Residue, then its C-alpha position, 0 to 999 in steps of 0.5 A: m464258235a456255234q451259238l445255241s438258243l436256250y429256253i429256261d424258266d426264270e427260277t432256274l435262270k436265277k440259279v444259273e446266274k447266281a452260280a456263274k457270278n459265284q464263280n466269277i464267270s459268264v453264264s455262257k461259260w458256266i453252262t458250257s462247263r456244265i455241258k462238257n462235264s456231263f460228257k466226261t467218261s473217265w475217272d479223275e487222274n488220281f482216283f485209283s491212287l486212293f485205294g488203300s489210303i485209309k489207315d483205320e482199323s474200323f474201316k474194313r470189308p464186311d463179312q460176305i454171305e454165302s452164295k446160297y442166299d442169293a436171289k434166284r436169277e431168271i435163265l435167259 
């Protein structure tokens, strides 16, 4: 496994150490998980099953305005 040197200010290091301690993992594992999460490009597995899951009459699509009120767009 490759190793990486990282220069970080003391205040940020304290926050990282605290976060890792709160999750009961090493600083290295905490940083690795954060880096891996930053590369995720897909939706969570159950994201699309949420559609229609709210049963509340006050939760509805707002009225749509007519397209004539849209801002003029630059022709490319």
